[in-house]
C-alpha positions as protocol buffer text, in pm:
chain_id: "A"
residue {
  index: 1
  type: UNK
  ca { x: -3096 y: -312 z: 504 }
}
residue {
  index: 2
  type: UNK
  ca { x: -2915 y: -136 z: 788 }
}
residue {
  index: 3
  type: UNK
  ca { x: -2560 y: -89 z: 656 }
}
residue {
  index: 4
  type: UNK
  ca { x: -2314 y: 153 z: 813 }
}
residue {
  index: 5
  type: UNK
  ca { x: -2025 y: 287 z: 604 }
}
residue {
  index: 6
  type: UNK
  ca { x: -1740 y: 433 z: 807 }
}
residue {
  index: 7
  type: UNK
  ca { x: -1367 y: 485 z: 827 }
}
residue {
  index: 8
  type: UNK
  ca { x: -1182 y: 175 z: 940 }
}
residue {
  index: 9
  type: UNK
  ca { x: -1024 y: 159 z: 1282 }
}
residue {
  index: 10
  type: UNK
  ca { x: -740 y: -56 z: 1414 }
}
residue {
  index: 11
  type: UNK
  ca { x: -995 y: -304 z: 1552 }
}
residue {
  index: 12
  type: UNK
  ca { x: -1123 y: -367 z: 1199 }
}
residue {
  index: 13
  type: UNK
  ca { x: -791 y: -489 z: 1059 }
}
residue {
  index: 14
  type: UNK
  ca { x: -850 y: -859 z: 1127 }
}
residue {
  index: 15
  type: UNK
  ca { x: -1181 y: -840 z: 938 }
}
residue {
  index: 16
  type: UNK
  ca { x: -1018 y: -642 z: 657 }
}
residue {
  index: 17
  type: UNK
  ca { x: -743 y: -903 z: 635 }
}
residue {
  index: 18
  type: UNK
  ca { x: -997 y: -1184 z: 613 }
}
residue {
  index: 19
  type: UNK
  ca { x: -1179 y: -1002 z: 334 }
}
residue {
  index: 20
  type: UNK
  ca { x: -850 y: -965 z: 145 }
}
residue {
  index: 21
  type: UNK
  ca { x: -795 y: -1340 z: 179 }
}
residue {
  index: 22
  type: UNK
  ca { x: -1151 y: -1400 z: 56 }
}
residue {
  index: 23
  type: UNK
  ca { x: -1077 y: -1177 z: -244 }
}
residue {
  index: 24
  type: UNK
  ca { x: -755 y: -1368 z: -316 }
}
residue {
  index: 25
  type: UNK
  ca { x: -950 y: -1695 z: -313 }
}
residue {
  index: 26
  type: UNK
  ca { x: -1207 y: -1543 z: -552 }
}
residue {
  index: 27
  type: UNK
  ca { x: -922 y: -1432 z: -779 }
}
residue {
  index: 28
  type: UNK
  ca { x: -781 y: -1787 z: -764 }
}
residue {
  index: 29
  type: UNK
  ca { x: -458 y: -1679 z: -589 }
}
residue {
  index: 30
  type: UNK
  ca { x: -491 y: -1746 z: -214 }
}
residue {
  index: 31
  type: UNK
  ca { x: -119 y: -1824 z: -184 }
}
residue {
  index: 32
  type: UNK
  ca { x: -34 y: -1476 z: -315 }
}
residue {
  index: 33
  type: UNK
  ca { x: -131 y: -1312 z: 17 }
}
residue {
  index: 34
  type: UNK
  ca { x: 206 y: -1293 z: 190 }
}
residue {
  index: 35
  type: UNK
  ca { x: 148 y: -983 z: 404 }
}
residue {
  index: 36
  type: UNK
  ca { x: 55 y: -1077 z: 760 }
}
residue {
  index: 37
  type: UNK
  ca { x: -202 y: -931 z: 994 }
}
residue {
  index: 38
  type: UNK
  ca { x: 96 y: -797 z: 1190 }
}
residue {
  index: 39
  type: UNK
  ca { x: 206 y: -613 z: 872 }
}
residue {
  index: 40
  type: UNK
  ca { x: -142 y: -468 z: 839 }
}
residue {
  index: 41
  type: UNK
  ca { x: -133 y: -338 z: 1196 }
}
residue {
  index: 42
  type: UNK
  ca { x: 210 y: -179 z: 1154 }
}
residue {
  index: 43
  type: UNK
  ca { x: 134 y: -26 z: 815 }
}
residue {
  index: 44
  type: UNK
  ca { x: -204 y: 107 z: 930 }
}
residue {
  index: 45
  type: UNK
  ca { x: -39 y: 267 z: 1234 }
}
residue {
  index: 46
  type: UNK
  ca { x: 233 y: 413 z: 1008 }
}
residue {
  index: 47
  type: UNK
  ca { x: -33 y: 570 z: 782 }
}
residue {
  index: 48
  type: UNK
  ca { x: 71 y: 364 z: 479 }
}
residue {
  index: 49
  type: UNK
  ca { x: -292 y: 289 z: 399 }
}
residue {
  index: 50
  type: UNK
  ca { x: -643 y: 378 z: 508 }
}
residue {
  index: 51
  type: UNK
  ca { x: -966 y: 187 z: 467 }
}
residue {
  index: 52
  type: UNK
  ca { x: -1340 y: 219 z: 487 }
}
residue {
  index: 53
  type: UNK
  ca { x: -1571 y: -58 z: 594 }
}
residue {
  index: 54
  type: UNK
  ca { x: -1931 y: -159 z: 543 }
}
residue {
  index: 55
  type: UNK
  ca { x: -2079 y: -292 z: 864 }
}
residue {
  index: 56
  type: UNK
  ca { x: -2402 y: -473 z: 937 }
}
residue {
  index: 57
  type: UNK
  ca { x: -2502 y: -543 z: 1297 }
}
residue {
  index: 58
  type: UNK
  ca { x: -2145 y: -486 z: 1413 }
}
residue {
  index: 59
  type: UNK
  ca { x: -1991 y: -723 z: 1156 }
}
residue {
  index: 60
  type: UNK
  ca { x: -1760 y: -595 z: 881 }
}
residue {
  index: 61
  type: UNK
  ca { x: -1900 y: -728 z: 554 }
}
residue {
  index: 62
  type: UNK
  ca { x: -1711 y: -515 z: 303 }
}
residue {
  index: 63
  type: UNK
  ca { x: -1416 y: -284 z: 270 }
}
residue {
  index: 64
  type: UNK
  ca { x: -1208 y: -60 z: 49 }
}
residue {
  index: 65
  type: UNK
  ca { x: -837 y: -23 z: 122 }
}
residue {
  index: 66
  type: UNK
  ca { x: -672 y: 285 z: -33 }
}
residue {
  index: 67
  type: UNK
  ca { x: -386 y: 531 z: -8 }
}
residue {
  index: 68
  type: UNK
  ca { x: -282 y: 862 z: -156 }
}
residue {
  index: 69
  type: UNK
  ca { x: -31 y: 871 z: -439 }
}
residue {
  index: 70
  type: UNK
  ca { x: 64 y: 1115 z: -709 }
}
residue {
  index: 71
  type: UNK
  ca { x: 10 y: 1143 z: -1082 }
}
residue {
  index: 72
  type: UNK
  ca { x: 276 y: 1354 z: -1249 }
}
residue {
  index: 73
  type: UNK
  ca { x: 19 y: 1448 z: -1511 }
}
residue {
  index: 74
  type: UNK
  ca { x: -285 y: 1512 z: -1291 }
}
residue {
  index: 75
  type: UNK
  ca { x: -162 y: 1573 z: -934 }
}
residue {
  index: 76
  type: UNK
  ca { x: -306 y: 1416 z: -620 }
}
residue {
  index: 77
  type: UNK
  ca { x: -452 y: 1074 z: -678 }
}
residue {
  index: 78
  type: UNK
  ca { x: -623 y: 825 z: -450 }
}
residue {
  index: 79
  type: UNK
  ca { x: -531 y: 466 z: -529 }
}
residue {
  index: 80
  type: UNK
  ca { x: -789 y: 198 z: -449 }
}
residue {
  index: 81
  type: UNK
  ca { x: -586 y: -113 z: -371 }
}
residue {
  index: 82
  type: UNK
  ca { x: -866 y: -355 z: -282 }
}
residue {
  index: 83
  type: UNK
  ca { x: -1244 y: -349 z: -279 }
}
residue {
  index: 84
  type: UNK
  ca { x: -1435 y: -652 z: -157 }
}
residue {
  index: 85
  type: UNK
  ca { x: -1773 y: -738 z: -15 }
}
residue {
  index: 86
  type: UNK
  ca { x: -1817 y: -1079 z: 141 }
}
residue {
  index: 87
  type: UNK
  ca { x: -1996 y: -1320 z: -94 }
}
residue {
  index: 88
  type: UNK
  ca { x: -2323 y: -1336 z: 102 }
}
residue {
  index: 89
  type: UNK
  ca { x: -2376 y: -959 z: 74 }
}
residue {
  index: 90
  type: UNK
  ca { x: -2285 y: -895 z: -290 }
}
residue {
  index: 91
  type: UNK
  ca { x: -2539 y: -746 z: -531 }
}
residue {
  index: 92
  type: UNK
  ca { x: -2726 y: -563 z: -256 }
}
residue {
  index: 93
  type: UNK
  ca { x: -2608 y: -207 z: -326 }
}
residue {
  index: 94
  type: UNK
  ca { x: -2332 y: -211 z: -64 }
}
residue {
  index: 95
  type: UNK
  ca { x: -2066 y: -158 z: -330 }
}
residue {
  index: 96
  type: UNK
  ca { x: -2239 y: 161 z: -442 }
}
residue {
  index: 97
  type: UNK
  ca { x: -2246 y: 287 z: -82 }
}
residue {
  index: 98
  type: UNK
  ca { x: -1875 y: 216 z: -37 }
}
residue {
  index: 99
  type: UNK
  ca { x: -1780 y: 366 z: -374 }
}
residue {
  index: 100
  type: UNK
  ca { x: -1979 y: 684 z: -306 }
}
residue {
  index: 101
  type: UNK
  ca { x: -1813 y: 718 z: 35 }
}
residue {
  index: 102
  type: UNK
  ca { x: -1470 y: 670 z: -125 }
}
residue {
  index: 103
  type: UNK
  ca { x: -1540 y: 942 z: -381 }
}
residue {
  index: 104
  type: UNK
  ca { x: -1624 y: 1182 z: -98 }
}
residue {
  index: 105
  type: UNK
  ca { x: -1299 y: 1096 z: 80 }
}
residue {
  index: 106
  type: UNK
  ca { x: -1106 y: 1157 z: -242 }
}
residue {
  index: 107
  type: UNK
  ca { x: -1272 y: 1498 z: -280 }
}
residue {
  index: 108
  type: UNK
  ca { x: -1191 y: 1588 z: 82 }
}
residue {
  index: 109
  type: UNK
  ca { x: -827 y: 1495 z: 16 }
}
residue {
  index: 110
  type: UNK
  ca { x: -837 y: 1713 z: -297 }
}
residue {
  index: 111
  type: UNK
  ca { x: -755 y: 1417 z: -521 }
}
residue {
  index: 112
  type: UNK
  ca { x: -812 y: 1477 z: -889 }
}
residue {
  index: 113
  type: UNK
  ca { x: -880 y: 1113 z: -964 }
}
residue {
  index: 114
  type: UNK
  ca { x: -921 y: 768 z: -818 }
}
residue {
  index: 115
  type: UNK
  ca { x: -733 y: 486 z: -984 }
}
residue {
  index: 116
  type: UNK
  ca { x: -747 y: 107 z: -944 }
}
residue {
  index: 117
  type: UNK
  ca { x: -713 y: -222 z: -1130 }
}
residue {
  index: 118
  type: UNK
  ca { x: -968 y: -485 z: -1227 }
}
residue {
  index: 119
  type: UNK
  ca { x: -902 y: -830 z: -1367 }
}
residue {
  index: 120
  type: UNK
  ca { x: -1016 y: -866 z: -1728 }
}
residue {
  index: 121
  type: UNK
  ca { x: -1224 y: -1176 z: -1646 }
}
residue {
  index: 122
  type: UNK
  ca { x: -1410 y: -1019 z: -1350 }
}
residue {
  index: 123
  type: UNK
  ca { x: -1731 y: -932 z: -1535 }
}
residue {
  index: 124
  type: UNK
  ca { x: -1935 y: -837 z: -1225 }
}
residue {
  index: 125
  type: UNK
  ca { x: -1670 y: -584 z: -1122 }
}
residue {
  index: 126
  type: UNK
  ca { x: -1633 y: -450 z: -1476 }
}
residue {
  index: 127
  type: UNK
  ca { x: -2009 y: -397 z: -1502 }
}
residue {
  index: 128
  type: UNK
  ca { x: -2009 y: -225 z: -1161 }
}
residue {
  index: 129
  type: UNK
  ca { x: -1735 y: 16 z: -1271 }
}
residue {
  index: 130
  type: UNK
  ca { x: -1909 y: 83 z: -1602 }
}
residue {
  index: 131
  type: UNK
  ca { x: -2214 y: 201 z: -1405 }
}
residue {
  index: 132
  type: UNK
  ca { x: -1984 y: 451 z: -1236 }
}
residue {
  index: 133
  type: UNK
  ca { x: -1851 y: 586 z: -1569 }
}
residue {
  index: 134
  type: UNK
  ca { x: -1494 y: 471 z: -1507 }
}
residue {
  index: 135
  type: UNK
  ca { x: -1233 y: 488 z: -1780 }
}
residue {
  index: 136
  type: UNK
  ca { x: -1064 y: 159 z: -1869 }
}
residue {
  index: 137
  type: UNK
  ca { x: -700 y: 205 z: -1971 }
}
residue {
  index: 138
  type: UNK
  ca { x: -651 y: -109 z: -2178 }
}
residue {
  index: 139
  type: UNK
  ca { x: -333 y: 14 z: -2344 }
}
residue {
  index: 140
  type: UNK
  ca { x: -136 y: 28 z: -2015 }
}
residue {
  index: 141
  type: UNK
  ca { x: 37 y: -283 z: -1882 }
}
residue {
  index: 142
  type: UNK
  ca { x: 94 y: -352 z: -1514 }
}
residue {
  index: 143
  type: UNK
  ca { x: 458 y: -390 z: -1410 }
}
residue {
  index: 144
  type: UNK
  ca { x: 608 y: -498 z: -1079 }
}
residue {
  index: 145
  type: UNK
  ca { x: 931 y: -617 z: -922 }
}
residue {
  index: 146
  type: UNK
  ca { x: 923 y: -831 z: -609 }
}
residue {
  index: 147
  type: UNK
  ca { x: 1182 y: -744 z: -346 }
}
residue {
  index: 148
  type: UNK
  ca { x: 1305 y: -984 z: -79 }
}
residue {
  index: 149
  type: UNK
  ca { x: 1064 y: -1264 z: -149 }
}
């Protein structure tokens, strides 16, 4: 399989957005995507987030969207916001390629850890992360406050 893993460019944002929508459908919350493609363009240009993509024959088939943040206990941290591979290309090793690339980016940015969330019912994702020796923090609860919605 000829898969290219690379940093995302502005031209990839529409494909990234569609993958995010596909992920929201998979997670049974398509209506929860309220950010627009215009928001993605502005925020990408402003350096709010970065992404990497998996590409096959010029088509984006997977992506990881991430940004730098800070852990007061550990220091620099890369936060993986979303990770999705389109349904037709799952279970073909593309996730491993993307995850390995992300780890290299985190090292280049001198991050001490990568952090993300996974839904407790998403068994395929949980098994994937277990293969990568991730630590599950089951004692921590997610909190959020919506502003201006």
